[in-house]
Structures are given as C-alpha cells and as structure tokens.
PAVO-241054 format. One record per atom (N, C-alpha, C): x, y, z; atom name; residue number from 1; residue in one letter. Coordinates in Angstrom, 2 decimals. Atoms other than C-alpha are relative to their C-alpha. Layout:
REM PAVO-241054
       x       y       z site pos code
       X       Y       Z   CA NUM    a
...
This chain:
REM PAVO-241054
       x       y       z site pos code
   -0.57   -2.31   -0.45    N   1    m
   -9.31   44.32 -246.08   CA   1    m
   -0.80    0.41   -0.98    C   1    m
    0.73   -1.25    1.19    N   2    y
  -11.91   46.85 -248.06   CA   2    y
    1.21    0.24   -0.18    C   2    y
   -0.52   -1.53    0.95    N   3    f
  -10.72   49.46 -250.23   CA   3    f
    0.77   -0.29    0.84    C   3    f
   -0.83   -1.31   -0.09    N   4    t
  -10.38   51.69 -247.94   CA   4    t
    0.76   -0.39    1.21    C   4    t
   -0.15    0.91   -0.82    N   5    d
   -8.88   49.23 -245.16   CA   5    d
    2.10    0.83   -0.50    C   5    d
   -1.12   -0.48    0.43    N   6    r
   -5.35   50.04 -247.09   CA   6    r
    0.96    1.59   -0.24    C   6    r
   -0.49   -1.49    0.37    N   7    g
   -5.59   53.97 -247.07   CA   7    g
   -0.07    0.15    1.47    C   7    g
    0.60    0.63   -1.81    N   8    i
   -6.34   53.47 -243.01   CA   8    i
    1.39   -0.27    0.16    C   8    i
   -1.00    0.73   -0.59    N   9    e
   -3.48   51.40 -242.67   CA   9    e
    1.74    1.09   -0.50    C   9    e
   -1.20   -1.64   -0.29    N  10    e
   -0.84   53.95 -244.20   CA  10    e
    0.06    1.18    0.71    C  10    e
   -0.01   -0.99   -0.81    N  11    l
   -2.44   56.63 -242.51   CA  11    l
    0.73   -0.40    1.23    C  11    l
   -0.18    1.17   -1.49    N  12    v
   -1.77   54.42 -239.01   CA  12    v
    2.01   -0.15   -0.36    C  12    v
   -1.96    0.24    0.79    N  13    a
    2.07   53.76 -240.92   CA  13    a
    0.16    1.27    0.23    C  13    a
   -0.82   -1.64    0.20    N  14    r
    3.18   57.51 -241.67   CA  14    r
   -0.23    0.65    1.27    C  14    r
   -0.04   -0.60   -1.05    N  15    r
    1.28   59.44 -238.98   CA  15    r
   -1.10   -0.46    1.67    C  15    r
    0.85    0.12   -1.34    N  16    g
   -0.08   57.60 -236.09   CA  16    g
    0.58   -0.29    1.20    C  16    g
   -1.01   -0.56   -1.85    N  17    e
    2.26   58.85 -233.55   CA  17    e
    0.22    1.17    0.57    C  17    e
    0.81   -2.00   -0.38    N  18    e
    1.00   62.61 -234.28   CA  18    e
   -1.27    0.11    0.93    C  18    e
    1.36   -0.81   -0.62    N  19    q
   -1.84   64.45 -232.63   CA  19    q
   -0.41    1.02   -0.33    C  19    q
   -0.01   -1.11    0.17    N  20    v
   -3.57   66.60 -233.96   CA  20    v
   -1.40    0.12    0.52    C  20    v
    1.26   -0.95   -0.33    N  21    s
   -6.63   69.18 -233.02   CA  21    s
   -0.77   -0.65   -1.15    C  21    s
    1.25    0.51    1.50    N  22    v
  -10.01   68.57 -234.63   CA  22    v
   -0.11    1.06   -0.51    C  22    v
   -0.01   -1.12    1.27    N  23    e
   -9.30   71.98 -235.99   CA  23    e
    0.76    0.38   -1.33    C  23    e
   -1.13    0.14    0.50    N  24    w
   -6.64   70.70 -237.45   CA  24    w
   -0.74   -0.81   -1.48    C  24    w
    0.89    1.09    1.06    N  25    l
   -8.74   67.78 -239.02   CA  25    l
   -1.11    0.72   -0.72    C  25    l
    1.37   -0.09    0.50    N  26    a
  -11.37   69.59 -239.75   CA  26    a
    0.50    1.26   -1.40    C  26    a
   -1.33   -0.63    1.39    N  27    a
   -8.82   71.90 -242.27   CA  27    a
    0.12   -1.16   -0.66    C  27    a
    0.14    1.68    0.81    N  28    r
   -8.27   68.89 -243.70   CA  28    r
   -0.90   -0.65   -1.33    C  28    r
    1.21    0.13    0.89    N  29    l
  -11.64   67.62 -244.55   CA  29    l
   -0.43    1.00   -1.20    C  29    l
    0.49   -0.87    0.45    N  30    r
  -12.10   71.06 -246.02   CA  30    r
    0.58   -0.17   -0.83    C  30    r
   -0.98   -0.27    1.22    N  31    e
   -9.42   71.30 -248.58   CA  31    e
   -0.03   -1.21   -0.83    C  31    e
    0.30    1.24    0.69    N  32    f
   -9.99   67.41 -249.08   CA  32    f
   -1.21    0.34   -1.20    C  32    f
    1.30    0.14    0.68    N  33    a
  -13.56   68.46 -250.06   CA  33    a
   -0.07    0.86   -0.97    C  33    a
   -0.05   -0.41    0.99    N  34    d
  -13.21   71.38 -252.09   CA  34    d
    1.57    0.17   -1.36    C  34    d
   -1.36    0.16    1.67    N  35    d
   -9.92   69.82 -254.32   CA  35    d
   -1.37   -0.94   -0.11    C  35    d
   -0.57    1.23    1.00    N  36    n
  -11.78   66.86 -255.11   CA  36    n
   -2.37    0.65    0.52    C  36    n
    1.96   -0.12    0.13    N  37    p
  -16.41   67.95 -255.22   CA  37    p
   -0.58   -0.88    0.37    C  37    p
    1.44    1.03   -0.55    N  38    q
  -17.90   64.85 -255.51   CA  38    q
    0.37   -0.74    1.46    C  38    q
    0.08   -0.14   -1.20    N  39    f
  -16.97   63.99 -252.12   CA  39    f
   -0.07    0.11    0.85    C  39    f
    1.12   -0.35   -1.69    N  40    e
  -18.81   66.14 -250.47   CA  40    e
   -0.41   -0.44    0.73    C  40    e
    1.64   -0.25   -0.81    N  41    t
  -21.65   64.64 -249.13   CA  41    t
    1.12   -1.23    0.98    C  41    t
   -0.48    0.66   -0.84    N  42    p
  -19.63   61.40 -248.40   CA  42    p
    1.07    0.54    1.64    C  42    p
   -0.42   -1.10   -1.40    N  43    v
  -16.93   63.91 -246.18   CA  43    v
   -1.23    0.62    1.49    C  43    v
    1.35   -0.19   -0.58    N  44    e
  -20.42   65.30 -244.90   CA  44    e
   -0.11   -0.95    1.06    C  44    e
    0.24    0.93   -1.31    N  45    r
  -21.21   62.35 -243.48   CA  45    r
    0.91   -0.27    1.39    C  45    r
   -1.06    0.53   -0.94    N  46    f
  -18.06   60.97 -242.11   CA  46    f
    0.07    1.35    0.97    C  46    f
   -0.47   -0.85   -0.81    N  47    a
  -17.32   64.55 -240.18   CA  47    a
   -1.52    0.08    1.21    C  47    a
    1.23    0.23   -0.51    N  48    t
  -21.31   64.17 -239.10   CA  48    t
    0.26   -1.50    0.91    C  48    t
   -0.22    0.81   -0.65    N  49    w
  -20.69   60.81 -237.77   CA  49    w
    1.30    0.00    0.88    C  49    w
   -1.71   -0.44   -0.78    N  50    l
  -16.96   61.55 -236.04   CA  50    l
   -1.28    1.45    1.07    C  50    l
    0.85   -1.53   -1.55    N  51    a
  -19.19   64.89 -234.36   CA  51    a
   -0.96   -0.89    1.11    C  51    a
    1.28    1.44   -0.79    N  52    r
  -21.89   61.74 -233.26   CA  52    r
    0.54   -0.23    0.99    C  52    r
   -0.82    1.23   -0.50    N  53    f
  -19.78   59.11 -232.27   CA  53    f
   -0.11   -0.04    1.05    C  53    f
   -0.54    0.63   -1.46    N  54    d
  -19.18   59.31 -228.37   CA  54    d
   -1.54    0.29    0.22    C  54    d
    1.14   -0.38   -1.17    N  55    d
  -23.10   60.31 -228.06   CA  55    d
   -0.42   -1.45    0.56    C  55    d
    0.62    1.70   -0.52    N  56    d
  -23.84   57.07 -227.11   CA  56    d
    1.18   -0.62    1.11    C  56    d
   -0.87    0.78   -1.55    N  57    f
  -20.83   56.36 -224.76   CA  57    f
    0.53    1.16    0.27    C  57    f
   -1.38   -1.17   -0.90    N  58    d
  -19.01   58.05 -222.14   CA  58    d
    1.65   -0.44   -0.28    C  58    d
   -1.38    0.13    0.25    N  59    d
  -15.12   58.50 -221.69   CA  59    d
    0.46   -0.84   -0.20    C  59    d
   -0.89    1.22   -0.18    N  60    d
  -14.15   55.74 -220.45   CA  60    d
   -0.28   -1.77   -1.08    C  60    d
    0.33    1.00    1.06    N  61    e
  -15.65   53.54 -223.83   CA  61    e
    1.08   -0.38   -1.12    C  61    e
   -1.25   -0.37    0.98    N  62    l
  -12.95   55.14 -225.84   CA  62    l
    0.75   -0.28    0.05    C  62    l
C-alpha cells in the first residue's frame, strides 16, 4: 500500500456515499492549493489529468 492510499481510503470511508459536482471539486482543489502553495504543481497536474482522463475512453468503460 502506498502512503497516499491511506488518505484515499479515508476519503472513501468518510465521504464515499456522497455525490459532488466538478465545480465543488474544483473549489476544494483551489482552496487546497491556496492553503498549501508547495502543492500547486501537483494539484495542477492532477486537475489536468482528471480533465483529460476520458479522452481515450468512452462512457461505457468508466
């Protein structure tokens, strides 16, 4: 298990039943980057990855 898996597992355990909008997620990412400027580049890379994630897939594969 990677170190980051613990945070992901906590996220699923605490909020796994919730549904959120992309706008909500974007706002949380902005808040996180504002509060933690050292993570600005990883947040930007993650957001770009999410934005482009389904470029190679159709909706049936997700």
